[in-house]
RONU-119436 format. One record per residue (C-alpha): residue number from 0; x, y, z. Coordinates in Angstrom, 1 decimal. Layout:
! residues N
NUM; X; Y; Z
...
***
This chain:
! residues 257
0; 0.6; -0.1; -0.1
1; 2.6; 2.2; 1.4
2; 4.6; 2.0; -2.4
3; 1.2; 2.1; -4.0
4; 0.9; 5.5; -2.7
5; 4.1; 7.1; -3.3
6; 3.6; 5.5; -7.3
7; 0.1; 7.6; -7.5
8; 1.7; 10.8; -5.8
9; 4.7; 10.8; -8.1
10; 2.0; 10.1; -11.0
11; 1.0; 14.0; -11.0
12; 4.4; 14.7; -11.4
13; 6.5; 12.5; -13.7
14; 5.6; 10.4; -16.6
15; 5.9; 6.6; -15.7
16; 7.2; 3.7; -18.0
17; 7.2; 0.5; -17.7
18; 10.3; -1.4; -19.2
19; 9.8; -3.9; -21.1
20; 12.2; -6.8; -23.4
21; 10.2; -4.5; -26.0
22; 11.5; -0.7; -24.9
23; 14.0; -1.1; -23.1
24; 17.0; -0.6; -26.1
25; 15.1; 3.0; -26.0
26; 16.2; 3.9; -22.9
27; 19.3; 2.5; -22.8
28; 21.6; 4.6; -24.2
29; 24.2; 6.9; -22.3
30; 24.5; 10.3; -22.0
31; 27.3; 11.2; -24.1
32; 29.5; 13.3; -21.9
33; 32.6; 13.5; -23.8
34; 31.4; 17.2; -24.4
35; 30.5; 19.5; -28.4
36; 32.9; 21.5; -29.9
37; 33.1; 25.4; -30.3
38; 32.1; 26.6; -32.8
39; 33.4; 30.0; -31.3
40; 35.7; 32.2; -34.3
41; 39.7; 32.0; -32.3
42; 42.7; 33.7; -34.7
43; 46.0; 34.1; -33.5
44; 47.1; 36.8; -31.5
45; 49.2; 40.7; -32.2
46; 49.4; 43.1; -29.7
47; 47.6; 46.3; -30.7
48; 49.2; 49.4; -28.9
49; 45.4; 51.5; -27.3
50; 44.7; 54.2; -25.0
51; 46.2; 54.1; -22.0
52; 49.4; 52.2; -22.9
53; 52.4; 52.6; -22.1
54; 55.3; 52.7; -23.7
55; 59.5; 52.7; -22.9
56; 61.8; 54.4; -25.4
57; 65.0; 53.8; -25.7
58; 67.5; 55.6; -28.5
59; 70.8; 54.3; -28.3
60; 74.0; 56.1; -27.8
61; 71.7; 58.7; -27.4
62; 70.9; 59.8; -23.4
63; 69.1; 62.3; -24.0
64; 66.3; 61.1; -25.8
65; 65.6; 58.7; -23.2
66; 63.7; 59.2; -19.8
67; 65.7; 57.6; -17.4
68; 64.4; 55.2; -14.7
69; 65.8; 54.3; -10.4
70; 65.1; 53.6; -7.7
71; 62.4; 56.5; -7.8
72; 61.1; 55.6; -11.8
73; 59.6; 52.6; -12.4
74; 59.4; 52.2; -16.7
75; 55.7; 52.6; -15.7
76; 56.4; 56.1; -14.2
77; 59.5; 57.5; -16.8
78; 57.7; 56.0; -19.7
79; 55.7; 57.3; -22.5
80; 51.8; 57.3; -22.3
81; 49.3; 57.0; -24.9
82; 47.5; 60.7; -24.8
83; 43.3; 59.8; -25.4
84; 44.0; 60.6; -28.9
85; 46.1; 57.5; -29.9
86; 49.6; 59.5; -30.1
87; 52.5; 60.3; -27.9
88; 54.6; 63.3; -27.2
89; 58.7; 62.6; -29.0
90; 61.5; 65.1; -28.4
91; 62.1; 66.5; -31.9
92; 59.5; 64.4; -34.2
93; 56.2; 66.1; -32.4
94; 52.9; 63.4; -32.1
95; 53.4; 59.7; -33.0
96; 50.7; 58.2; -33.9
97; 50.2; 54.9; -31.8
98; 46.6; 53.6; -31.3
99; 45.9; 50.0; -33.2
100; 50.0; 49.7; -33.9
101; 52.4; 47.2; -32.8
102; 55.4; 48.3; -31.0
103; 57.6; 46.7; -34.0
104; 55.4; 49.4; -36.7
105; 56.2; 52.3; -33.9
106; 60.2; 51.6; -33.5
107; 59.8; 51.4; -37.6
108; 57.6; 55.2; -37.8
109; 59.5; 57.1; -35.3
110; 63.3; 55.5; -36.4
111; 62.1; 57.4; -39.9
112; 61.3; 60.1; -38.3
113; 64.5; 60.4; -36.3
114; 66.7; 60.2; -39.4
115; 66.4; 64.1; -40.1
116; 67.4; 64.6; -36.8
117; 70.4; 61.9; -35.5
118; 72.5; 59.7; -38.6
119; 71.0; 55.4; -38.5
120; 69.3; 55.4; -35.2
121; 68.5; 52.7; -33.5
122; 65.0; 52.5; -31.6
123; 63.9; 50.2; -29.2
124; 59.7; 49.8; -28.7
125; 58.6; 48.1; -25.6
126; 55.1; 48.6; -23.9
127; 55.8; 48.7; -20.3
128; 52.5; 49.1; -19.0
129; 48.9; 46.9; -20.7
130; 46.3; 49.3; -20.3
131; 44.3; 49.4; -23.1
132; 43.0; 45.9; -23.7
133; 41.2; 43.3; -21.1
134; 38.9; 40.9; -20.3
135; 37.1; 40.2; -17.9
136; 35.8; 36.6; -16.1
137; 33.0; 36.5; -13.8
138; 30.0; 33.7; -12.7
139; 31.6; 30.8; -10.8
140; 35.3; 31.8; -9.9
141; 37.1; 32.4; -6.4
142; 38.2; 35.7; -7.8
143; 35.9; 37.6; -10.6
144; 38.4; 40.6; -12.3
145; 39.4; 42.1; -15.2
146; 42.7; 41.2; -16.7
147; 44.5; 42.5; -19.5
148; 45.9; 41.4; -22.5
149; 49.1; 41.3; -23.3
150; 51.7; 40.5; -26.2
151; 51.5; 36.9; -24.8
152; 47.5; 35.5; -26.1
153; 45.7; 34.7; -23.5
154; 43.4; 31.7; -23.7
155; 40.4; 30.9; -22.0
156; 41.1; 28.3; -19.7
157; 44.3; 30.6; -18.9
158; 41.4; 33.5; -17.7
159; 40.1; 30.8; -14.9
160; 43.1; 30.2; -14.3
161; 43.9; 33.8; -13.0
162; 40.6; 34.7; -11.5
163; 41.5; 31.9; -8.8
164; 40.0; 29.1; -11.1
165; 36.5; 27.4; -11.1
166; 34.8; 27.4; -7.8
167; 32.7; 23.9; -6.2
168; 29.6; 24.8; -7.9
169; 31.4; 25.2; -11.2
170; 29.5; 23.5; -14.4
171; 33.4; 23.6; -16.6
172; 30.4; 22.3; -19.5
173; 28.4; 25.6; -19.2
174; 31.5; 28.9; -20.2
175; 30.1; 31.4; -21.8
176; 32.1; 33.9; -23.8
177; 30.2; 37.2; -25.1
178; 32.1; 39.5; -27.8
179; 30.8; 41.2; -30.4
180; 27.5; 41.4; -30.0
181; 27.5; 37.3; -29.7
182; 27.4; 35.4; -27.1
183; 29.8; 31.1; -27.2
184; 28.3; 28.4; -25.1
185; 31.8; 26.5; -24.5
186; 32.3; 23.8; -23.2
187; 36.0; 23.8; -21.2
188; 35.3; 20.1; -19.7
189; 36.0; 18.6; -23.5
190; 39.6; 20.6; -23.9
191; 40.4; 19.2; -20.1
192; 39.5; 16.4; -21.4
193; 40.0; 15.3; -25.2
194; 41.7; 18.1; -25.8
195; 39.7; 19.6; -27.9
196; 41.6; 22.6; -29.4
197; 38.7; 25.0; -30.2
198; 37.2; 24.1; -26.5
199; 40.2; 26.4; -25.6
200; 39.7; 30.0; -27.8
201; 42.1; 32.7; -28.0
202; 40.6; 35.1; -26.2
203; 39.8; 39.1; -27.7
204; 39.8; 42.8; -25.8
205; 35.8; 43.5; -24.3
206; 35.3; 39.1; -24.7
207; 33.6; 38.1; -21.5
208; 33.7; 34.8; -20.0
209; 30.9; 33.6; -17.2
210; 31.6; 30.6; -15.9
211; 27.8; 29.4; -15.4
212; 26.6; 27.0; -11.8
213; 26.9; 23.1; -12.2
214; 23.3; 22.1; -12.0
215; 22.6; 18.8; -9.9
216; 21.2; 15.9; -12.0
217; 19.7; 13.2; -9.9
218; 17.7; 10.2; -10.4
219; 15.3; 8.9; -8.0
220; 14.6; 5.5; -6.5
221; 12.1; 4.2; -4.7
222; 10.2; 0.4; -3.7
223; 11.3; -2.5; -2.6
224; 15.0; -1.1; -2.0
225; 17.0; -1.1; 1.1
226; 17.6; 2.5; 1.2
227; 15.0; 4.4; -0.7
228; 17.7; 7.2; -2.0
229; 18.6; 9.3; -4.7
230; 22.1; 9.4; -7.5
231; 23.7; 11.6; -9.0
232; 24.6; 11.5; -12.5
233; 25.6; 15.3; -12.9
234; 29.3; 14.1; -14.0
235; 28.8; 10.2; -14.7
236; 26.7; 7.6; -16.6
237; 25.2; 5.1; -13.8
238; 23.4; 1.8; -15.1
239; 20.4; 0.4; -13.1
240; 22.8; -1.7; -11.5
241; 25.2; 0.0; -10.2
242; 22.2; 2.7; -9.8
243; 20.0; 0.1; -7.4
244; 24.0; -1.7; -5.4
245; 24.7; 2.2; -4.4
246; 21.4; 1.7; -2.7
247; 22.5; -0.7; -0.5
248; 19.8; -3.7; -3.1
249; 17.1; -4.6; -3.3
250; 15.0; -6.2; -0.3
251; 15.3; -10.4; -1.0
252; 12.0; -10.5; 1.3
253; 9.8; -8.4; -0.8
254; 11.4; -7.3; -3.8
255; 10.4; -8.5; -7.4
256; 13.5; -7.9; -9.2
***
């Protein structure tokens, strides 16, 4: 009577399917836990200078053109900051356009303009303060943060690791990357398990990464079982025999196997 009451109560909320030899095969296909492959575009990375970046510029054998760094002046403090109009001022040649250019392109431009004042100038340009470009990482990570982009490509996994890694409630199969008005769902677990390179894309300026929360998936075992209970299916496939065994097995004196 107790079992019949449980079944009647369940029938109002769930569809009850009697498993028989005729229909069992339709329910015997394991879930695909191998993950899906991301369709998110992932190109190469070539850092372009932007507004707010700080450049360290050295003209060899011409110390008068180089603002020295020292104990009280770091390269970031003594460097050339890219202004709101995308340029910076340099002695002799005036404003140099930097926004959207690589450090190598800025060096070539500066070298050409210094030739009129210095014979065969030897110029070095490097970024010492990365301020212009960044991505944001939020959701189920230990330390949600804004992460600056540098000359080293930043992959999705690197960004999540830099944000403290995943929380216990995180779902690595449900990572959303918003880029340019579009949202892409990336199964990061497929990269970790199967080295699916497309699931670890290189991030671009303005990307917003959001790690979703793991949704618990359960099966319920009731009736003539030693310990009626639930089985966690969130991270693994479980067969009926495994499930029954984990809850103590069938009651030998009353269960109809």
